[in-house]
C-alpha positions as CSV (number, residue, x, y, z in Angstrom):
1,M,122.2,147.6,232.4
2,P,122.2,147.8,236.2
3,R,120.5,150.8,237.8
4,K,122.8,153.3,239.4
5,Q,122.5,153.6,243.2
6,H,122.6,157.1,244.5
7,T,123.5,157.9,248.1
8,K,121.0,159.5,250.4
9,Q,123.3,162.6,250.6
10,F,123.3,162.9,246.8
11,K,119.5,162.7,246.7
12,L,119.2,165.4,249.4
13,D,121.8,167.5,247.6
14,A,119.8,167.2,244.3
15,V,116.6,168.3,246.0
16,N,118.5,171.3,247.6
17,Y,120.1,172.1,244.2
18,R,116.6,172.3,242.7
19,K,115.4,174.6,245.6
20,E,118.5,176.8,245.3
21,H,118.0,177.3,241.5
22,P,114.3,178.4,241.1
23,D,115.3,180.0,237.7
24,L,116.0,176.5,236.3
25,T,113.3,174.1,235.2
26,Q,113.1,170.6,236.7
27,A,114.4,169.2,233.4
28,E,117.4,171.6,233.4
29,C,118.3,170.7,237.0
30,A,118.0,167.0,236.3
31,K,120.3,167.4,233.2
32,N,122.9,169.4,235.2
33,L,122.9,166.6,237.9
34,G,123.1,163.8,235.3
35,I,119.8,162.2,236.4
36,G,116.4,161.7,234.9
37,V,113.6,164.1,235.3
38,S,111.3,161.4,236.8
39,T,114.1,160.5,239.3
40,L,114.4,164.1,240.5
41,A,110.6,164.4,240.7
42,R,110.4,161.2,242.8
43,W,113.1,162.4,245.2
44,E,111.3,165.7,245.6
45,A,108.0,164.0,246.3
46,Q,109.8,161.7,248.9
47,Y,111.4,164.8,250.4
48,R,108.0,166.5,250.7
49,D,106.2,163.4,252.0
50,S,108.9,162.6,254.6
51,D,109.1,166.0,256.2
52,G,112.5,167.0,254.7
53,D,114.1,163.6,254.5
54,I,114.4,160.9,251.8
55,P,113.9,157.4,253.1
56,V,116.6,155.0,252.0
57,R,116.1,151.3,252.7
58,G,119.3,150.0,251.1
59,S,119.8,147.5,248.4
60,G,116.9,145.1,247.9
61,N,114.5,147.6,249.4
62,Y,113.6,145.5,252.4
63,A,111.7,147.2,255.2
64,S,113.4,145.2,257.9
65,D,116.3,142.8,258.5
66,E,113.7,140.0,259.0
67,E,112.2,140.6,255.5
68,K,115.7,140.5,254.1
69,E,116.5,137.2,255.8
70,I,113.2,135.7,254.6
71,A,114.0,136.8,251.0
72,R,117.5,135.2,251.3
73,L,116.0,132.0,252.7
74,K,113.4,131.9,249.9
75,R,116.2,132.3,247.3
76,E,118.2,129.5,249.0
77,L,115.2,127.2,249.0
78,R,114.4,128.0,245.3
79,D,118.1,127.2,244.4
80,A,118.0,123.9,246.3
81,Q,114.7,122.9,244.6
82,D,116.2,123.7,241.2
83,A,119.2,121.6,242.0
84,L,117.0,118.8,243.2
85,D,114.9,119.0,239.9
86,V,118.2,118.7,237.9
87,L,119.3,115.7,239.9
88,K,115.9,114.0,239.4
89,K,116.1,114.6,235.6
90,A,119.7,113.2,235.6
91,I,118.6,110.1,237.5
92,S,115.7,109.5,235.1
93,I,118.0,109.9,232.1
94,L,120.7,107.6,233.5
95,G,118.1,105.1,234.7
96,K,116.8,104.6,231.1
97,D,120.1,103.1,230.0
């Protein structure tokens, strides 16, 4: 099951909801928001550690565009190597006949 991606605004709103409802426990807030307790706790920690912001790096969690491009090229190389391995096996099987 794929993980649900929440927007930065949703995360900030969730942290603010928790602040605005001090009478509710963290578990109750998380349940009301439809998220896990550990998720809310992580967002609150990120909010505290980032001076009132929640860092969002986008899908893939790459720190920079260069790292994202490197990861894409590595995937492309791996796929090409896999295809080459399949072709080598096919040639060896056909060569035996």
